[in-house]
One Martini backbone bead per residue (centre of mass of N, CA, C, O) as a GRO file, in nm:
protein
  192
    1UNK     BB    1   6.664  15.848   9.211
    2UNK     BB    2   6.926  16.006   9.259
    3UNK     BB    3   6.950  15.942   9.560
    4UNK     BB    4   6.988  15.631   9.532
    5UNK     BB    5   7.246  15.646   9.361
    6UNK     BB    6   7.419  15.795   9.569
    7UNK     BB    7   7.403  15.582   9.790
    8UNK     BB    8   7.516  15.347   9.625
    9UNK     BB    9   7.784  15.485   9.546
   10UNK     BB   10   7.876  15.532   9.845
   11UNK     BB   11   7.860  15.215   9.930
   12UNK     BB   12   8.049  15.055   9.739
   13UNK     BB   13   8.332  15.079   9.875
   14UNK     BB   14   8.246  14.927  10.134
   15UNK     BB   15   8.167  14.660  10.000
   16UNK     BB   16   8.439  14.609   9.864
   17UNK     BB   17   8.608  14.605  10.123
   18UNK     BB   18   8.458  14.368  10.256
   19UNK     BB   19   8.518  14.159  10.035
   20UNK     BB   20   8.825  14.181  10.044
   21UNK     BB   21   8.854  14.100  10.341
   22UNK     BB   22   8.717  13.823  10.314
   23UNK     BB   23   8.914  13.709  10.104
   24UNK     BB   24   9.166  13.740  10.281
   25UNK     BB   25   9.065  13.564  10.513
   26UNK     BB   26   9.022  13.308  10.342
   27UNK     BB   27   9.314  13.283  10.239
   28UNK     BB   28   9.439  13.266  10.522
   29UNK     BB   29   9.280  13.017  10.611
   30UNK     BB   30   9.374  12.828  10.386
   31UNK     BB   31   9.678  12.850  10.449
   32UNK     BB   32   9.658  12.759  10.744
   33UNK     BB   33   9.532  12.481  10.684
   34UNK     BB   34   9.760  12.374  10.507
   35UNK     BB   35   9.984  12.408  10.721
   36UNK     BB   36   9.853  12.230  10.936
   37UNK     BB   37   9.836  11.976  10.756
   38UNK     BB   38  10.147  11.959  10.703
   39UNK     BB   39  10.203  11.926  11.032
   40UNK     BB   40  10.047  11.684  11.067
   41UNK     BB   41  10.018  11.387  11.168
   42UNK     BB   42  10.034  11.077  11.052
   43UNK     BB   43   9.791  10.836  10.972
   44UNK     BB   44   9.660  10.527  10.917
   45UNK     BB   45   9.407  10.633  10.770
   46UNK     BB   46   9.560  10.794  10.554
   47UNK     BB   47   9.707  10.556  10.432
   48UNK     BB   48   9.458  10.395  10.345
   49UNK     BB   49   9.347  10.620  10.160
   50UNK     BB   50   9.598  10.638   9.975
   51UNK     BB   51   9.582  10.349   9.873
   52UNK     BB   52   9.305  10.359   9.744
   53UNK     BB   53   9.370  10.594   9.550
   54UNK     BB   54   9.600  10.457   9.400
   55UNK     BB   55   9.433  10.221   9.290
   56UNK     BB   56   9.231  10.398   9.134
   57UNK     BB   57   9.450  10.520   8.950
   58UNK     BB   58   9.533  10.259   8.807
   59UNK     BB   59   9.254  10.199   8.691
   60UNK     BB   60   9.224  10.468   8.534
   61UNK     BB   61   9.455  10.430   8.337
   62UNK     BB   62   9.338  10.174   8.201
   63UNK     BB   63   9.077  10.310   8.105
   64UNK     BB   64   9.202  10.522   7.924
   65UNK     BB   65   9.342  10.321   7.740
   66UNK     BB   66   9.084  10.160   7.641
   67UNK     BB   67   8.957  10.455   7.545
   68UNK     BB   68   9.185  10.620   7.398
   69UNK     BB   69   9.327  10.815   7.571
   70UNK     BB   70   9.534  11.017   7.777
   71UNK     BB   71   9.760  10.828   7.933
   72UNK     BB   72   9.991  11.015   8.003
   73UNK     BB   73   9.829  11.222   8.167
   74UNK     BB   74   9.718  11.020   8.375
   75UNK     BB   75   9.998  10.928   8.480
   76UNK     BB   76  10.113  11.204   8.558
   77UNK     BB   77   9.895  11.262   8.768
   78UNK     BB   78   9.947  11.021   8.948
   79UNK     BB   79  10.238  11.093   9.017
   80UNK     BB   80  10.180  11.378   9.131
   81UNK     BB   81   9.970  11.282   9.352
   82UNK     BB   82  10.160  11.023   9.490
   83UNK     BB   83  10.442  11.149   9.439
   84UNK     BB   84  10.759  11.320   9.554
   85UNK     BB   85  10.922  11.442   9.308
   86UNK     BB   86  10.849  11.763   9.359
   87UNK     BB   87  10.976  11.780   9.676
   88UNK     BB   88  11.304  11.705   9.669
   89UNK     BB   89  11.313  11.415   9.712
   90UNK     BB   90  11.400  11.102   9.750
   91UNK     BB   91  11.306  10.831   9.539
   92UNK     BB   92  11.201  10.495   9.619
   93UNK     BB   93  11.164  10.286   9.324
   94UNK     BB   94  11.049   9.937   9.309
   95UNK     BB   95  10.928   9.761   9.084
   96UNK     BB   96  10.806   9.460   8.993
   97UNK     BB   97  10.866   9.441   8.653
   98UNK     BB   98  11.201   9.431   8.702
   99UNK     BB   99  11.572   9.405   8.589
  100UNK     BB  100  11.726   9.641   8.444
  101UNK     BB  101  11.535   9.887   8.562
  102UNK     BB  102  11.483   9.877   8.895
  103UNK     BB  103  11.498  10.195   8.934
  104UNK     BB  104  11.280  10.503   9.007
  105UNK     BB  105  11.396  10.835   9.054
  106UNK     BB  106  11.193  10.937   8.834
  107UNK     BB  107  10.912  11.036   8.674
  108UNK     BB  108  10.988  10.919   8.394
  109UNK     BB  109  11.044  10.629   8.495
  110UNK     BB  110  10.761  10.583   8.608
  111UNK     BB  111  10.608  10.628   8.346
  112UNK     BB  112  10.730  10.394   8.192
  113UNK     BB  113  10.620  10.174   8.375
  114UNK     BB  114  10.308  10.243   8.355
  115UNK     BB  115  10.305  10.282   8.004
  116UNK     BB  116  10.559  10.251   7.856
  117UNK     BB  117  10.853  10.160   7.641
  118UNK     BB  118  10.990  10.129   7.362
  119UNK     BB  119  11.267   9.907   7.393
  120UNK     BB  120  11.179   9.802   7.674
  121UNK     BB  121  11.067   9.643   7.966
  122UNK     BB  122  10.832   9.840   7.944
  123UNK     BB  123  10.471   9.760   7.919
  124UNK     BB  124  10.260   9.870   8.128
  125UNK     BB  125  10.120   9.819   8.415
  126UNK     BB  126   9.854  10.020   8.406
  127UNK     BB  127   9.754   9.902   8.099
  128UNK     BB  128   9.656   9.610   8.100
  129UNK     BB  129   9.413   9.612   8.276
  130UNK     BB  130   9.276   9.716   8.577
  131UNK     BB  131   8.980   9.685   8.807
  132UNK     BB  132   9.148   9.629   9.084
  133UNK     BB  133   9.252   9.714   9.430
  134UNK     BB  134   9.380   9.520   9.701
  135UNK     BB  135   9.438   9.550  10.055
  136UNK     BB  136   9.696   9.399  10.288
  137UNK     BB  137   9.796   9.485  10.585
  138UNK     BB  138  10.044   9.409  10.810
  139UNK     BB  139  10.147   9.717  10.850
  140UNK     BB  140  10.164  10.036  11.034
  141UNK     BB  141  10.392  10.315  11.048
  142UNK     BB  142  10.408  10.595  11.259
  143UNK     BB  143  10.618  10.925  11.253
  144UNK     BB  144  10.451  11.184  11.218
  145UNK     BB  145  10.599  11.279  10.908
  146UNK     BB  146  10.574  10.958  10.876
  147UNK     BB  147  10.526  10.645  10.679
  148UNK     BB  148  10.460  10.281  10.689
  149UNK     BB  149  10.377  10.007  10.461
  150UNK     BB  150  10.290   9.649  10.474
  151UNK     BB  151  10.220   9.387  10.219
  152UNK     BB  152   9.939   9.310  10.023
  153UNK     BB  153   9.849   9.327   9.676
  154UNK     BB  154   9.560   9.316   9.450
  155UNK     BB  155   9.522   9.247   9.104
  156UNK     BB  156   9.256   9.295   8.879
  157UNK     BB  157   9.147   9.167   8.599
  158UNK     BB  158   8.920   9.131   8.331
  159UNK     BB  159   8.880   8.811   8.433
  160UNK     BB  160   8.918   8.816   8.769
  161UNK     BB  161   9.211   8.799   8.823
  162UNK     BB  162   9.462   8.765   9.070
  163UNK     BB  163   9.750   8.958   9.174
  164UNK     BB  164  10.010   8.903   9.385
  165UNK     BB  165  10.170   9.165   9.587
  166UNK     BB  166  10.441   9.294   9.735
  167UNK     BB  167  10.480   9.563   9.991
  168UNK     BB  168  10.640   9.894  10.032
  169UNK     BB  169  10.543  10.202  10.183
  170UNK     BB  170  10.622  10.547  10.180
  171UNK     BB  171  10.545  10.852  10.372
  172UNK     BB  172  10.464  11.194  10.308
  173UNK     BB  173  10.405  11.530  10.338
  174UNK     BB  174  10.301  11.752  10.136
  175UNK     BB  175  10.258  12.081  10.063
  176UNK     BB  176   9.930  12.014  10.038
  177UNK     BB  177   9.894  11.769  10.275
  178UNK     BB  178   9.938  11.527  10.118
  179UNK     BB  179  10.016  11.218  10.053
  180UNK     BB  180  10.348  11.088   9.973
  181UNK     BB  181  10.562  10.900   9.792
  182UNK     BB  182  10.911  10.777   9.884
  183UNK     BB  183  10.831  10.459   9.897
  184UNK     BB  184  10.853  10.182   9.646
  185UNK     BB  185  10.803   9.833   9.703
  186UNK     BB  186  10.778   9.558   9.469
  187UNK     BB  187  10.677   9.200   9.458
  188UNK     BB  188  10.687   8.884   9.378
  189UNK     BB  189  10.639   8.608   9.518
  190UNK     BB  190  10.779   8.342   9.620
  191UNK     BB  191  10.795   8.013   9.435
  192UNK     BB  192  11.027   7.781   9.493
   0.00000   0.00000   0.00000
């Protein structure tokens, strides 16, 4: 019994060293994969996936609101996940339903638009709530480390009615390798 304990005790440092080396290799591989992803050219398929995820995020904010959850936290997560405010870039955001504060260059201004701020024109676009967002891209242009898409997107309300909105979104790759919005312009179509 003592002999088995001595062998196990002697082998433990080697096993620990092997685990530490494997963890270091995995961490290096993860960092290299993230760096490679950050450098990879943006594809039209990635833009389409980012659009779908953005729409699901808008629906999720509305759901949190109707369930009386922490809507501010949900909207802050949406902004952090999809906009490049934290990336040091200038963000050009012109929301649909604005006339006084037309442009939202900060995350706080975007938050106000999405969930509303008393005493302002912001009534909370994302807390309407919407049940679906459907995209119809007119076109997507990719240019290595950036992309732009333009078209119409349709927001479905709880009664099943769709609101058509025109959009142009610009994308860059964030530090985490995910696409981030650096340009968001949307407007209600001309009604002449």
